[in-house]
C-alpha positions as CSV (number, residue, x, y, z in Angstrom):
1,M,96.9,127.0,86.9
2,A,98.7,126.1,83.2
3,V,98.9,122.2,82.5
4,P,102.5,121.2,83.8
5,A,104.5,120.9,80.2
6,T,108.5,120.0,82.1
7,K,109.7,118.4,85.0
8,D,109.7,121.4,86.9
9,D,106.3,122.8,86.2
10,L,105.1,119.3,87.0
11,L,106.6,119.3,90.5
12,A,105.6,123.1,91.0
13,A,101.9,122.3,90.5
14,I,102.3,119.3,92.9
15,E,103.7,121.3,96.0
16,K,101.2,124.4,95.2
17,T,98.2,122.3,95.0
18,F,99.0,120.2,97.4
19,T,100.0,123.3,100.1
20,Q,96.7,125.2,98.9
21,L,94.6,121.7,100.1
22,D,96.7,121.2,102.8
23,K,95.3,125.0,104.1
24,D,91.2,124.0,103.4
25,L,92.0,120.6,104.6
26,D,93.0,122.3,108.5
27,R,89.8,124.4,108.0
28,V,87.4,121.1,108.2
29,P,85.7,121.0,111.5
30,A,86.5,117.6,113.6
31,D,83.3,116.5,113.6
32,A,82.9,117.1,110.6
33,T,85.6,114.5,108.6
34,R,83.4,111.6,108.2
35,E,79.5,113.2,107.5
36,P,78.5,112.9,103.8
37,V,78.9,116.1,103.0
38,L,80.3,116.7,99.6
39,E,79.1,115.4,95.7
40,G,80.5,111.3,95.3
41,H,82.5,110.1,92.8
42,V,79.5,108.4,91.6
43,K,76.4,110.2,90.2
44,G,73.8,110.5,93.1
45,T,75.9,109.8,96.2
46,A,77.5,111.6,99.0
47,M,81.0,111.3,100.8
48,S,82.9,112.7,103.3
49,P,85.9,114.8,103.4
50,A,87.7,112.0,104.8
51,D,86.4,109.6,101.9
52,L,88.2,112.8,99.5
53,V,91.3,111.9,100.8
54,A,91.2,108.8,100.9
55,Y,90.8,108.9,97.1
56,L,93.1,111.3,96.7
57,I,95.6,108.9,98.5
58,G,94.3,106.3,96.3
59,W,95.3,107.8,92.8
60,N,98.6,109.2,93.9
61,Q,99.5,105.2,95.3
62,Q,97.8,104.5,92.3
63,V,100.8,106.2,90.0
64,L,103.4,104.9,92.2
65,T,101.6,101.1,91.4
66,W,102.0,101.8,87.7
67,H,105.8,102.4,87.7
68,R,106.2,99.8,90.8
69,R,105.0,97.2,88.0
70,R,106.9,98.6,85.0
71,A,109.7,98.8,87.0
72,E,109.3,94.9,87.8
73,G,108.6,93.8,84.4
74,L,104.9,93.0,85.0
75,P,102.1,94.0,83.0
76,D,100.0,97.4,83.0
77,E,96.8,97.2,84.8
78,F,95.1,100.4,84.0
79,P,93.7,102.4,85.7
80,A,93.9,99.7,88.4
81,H,93.7,95.6,88.9
82,G,89.9,94.7,88.0
83,I,88.6,98.6,86.7
84,K,87.9,99.8,83.4
85,W,88.1,103.6,82.7
86,N,84.5,103.5,82.7
87,E,84.3,102.0,86.1
88,L,86.1,105.0,88.1
89,G,83.5,105.4,90.6
90,V,83.7,102.1,91.5
91,L,87.5,102.6,91.9
92,A,86.6,105.8,94.8
93,Q,84.4,103.7,96.6
94,R,86.8,100.8,96.5
95,Y,89.8,103.8,98.0
96,Y,86.8,105.3,100.2
97,A,86.4,101.4,101.7
98,E,90.5,100.8,102.5
99,H,90.6,104.0,104.3
100,A,87.4,103.4,105.7
101,S,88.7,103.3,109.5
102,D,91.5,105.4,109.3
103,S,91.2,108.9,111.5
104,W,91.6,112.1,110.3
105,D,94.9,112.6,111.5
106,S,96.1,109.3,109.8
107,L,94.8,109.9,106.0
108,R,96.2,113.2,106.2
109,A,99.8,111.7,107.0
110,Q,99.5,109.2,104.5
111,L,98.4,112.0,101.7
112,L,101.4,113.7,103.0
113,D,103.5,110.7,102.4
114,A,102.0,109.5,99.4
115,K,102.3,113.0,97.2
116,N,106.0,113.1,98.8
117,Q,107.0,109.4,97.2
118,S,105.2,110.7,93.7
119,I,108.0,113.8,94.6
120,T,110.4,111.5,94.6
121,L,109.3,109.1,91.3
122,I,109.1,111.8,89.5
123,Q,112.4,113.3,90.8
124,S,113.7,109.7,89.8
125,Y,113.0,111.2,85.8
126,S,114.5,113.5,83.5
127,N,112.0,115.7,81.6
128,E,112.8,113.7,78.2
129,E,111.0,110.5,80.4
130,L,108.3,112.1,81.2
131,Y,107.5,114.7,79.1
132,G,109.3,113.5,75.6
133,E,107.3,110.8,74.5
134,P,104.3,109.1,75.2
135,W,104.2,106.8,78.0
136,Y,100.1,105.4,77.8
137,G,98.1,106.2,74.6
138,K,99.1,109.3,73.7
139,W,99.6,110.6,77.4
140,T,103.1,110.8,78.5
141,M,104.5,110.1,81.7
142,G,104.3,113.6,83.4
143,R,100.9,114.3,82.0
144,M,99.9,110.6,83.6
145,I,101.1,111.8,86.9
146,S,99.3,115.3,86.8
147,F,96.2,113.3,86.3
148,N,96.1,111.8,89.1
149,T,98.0,114.5,91.5
150,S,98.0,118.3,90.9
151,S,94.6,118.1,88.9
152,P,92.3,116.0,91.9
153,Y,94.5,117.8,94.6
154,T,93.0,121.2,92.8
155,N,89.2,119.7,91.8
156,A,89.1,118.5,96.3
157,R,90.3,121.9,96.7
158,G,87.4,123.5,95.2
159,R,85.1,120.9,96.7
160,I,86.3,121.5,100.1
161,R,86.1,125.2,99.7
162,A,82.6,125.4,98.1
163,W,81.4,123.1,101.3
164,L,83.4,125.3,103.9
165,R,81.5,128.0,102.9
166,T,78.3,126.6,103.5
167,L,79.4,126.2,107.2
């Protein structure tokens, strides 16, 4: 799928990639949701399908936090409070820990909710606001949202599908 370059493209990409991922998550065996069967976001580590969903929830919520902070006139915290761009593995592990006791059904519901909140956020902006000018560094707002929604959904789907083929 091409990189979204318009509001409509972004909304379509999120819906398509989420729907595809969701169908694959339906195929994860219940007894394997907390098994460390996937390559982790830190070199040399493993994560569970539940950790992967927690990671996606974390990034979707991070996007929402960026926008809430800007709307409230607070300073940006990219990528997240206390985290530098070269520490994304630490951030991933933070997301895993935040959801370590959540059930698979709860994680799936939270991911759907976070995706829906992202859709609502995007719908509140015009195409010009999303893609007309840089929002963070050289990146437009739409591209920053895509980096943390549809792109990770695609990556997660690839990881899940590769693992499911081994079962």
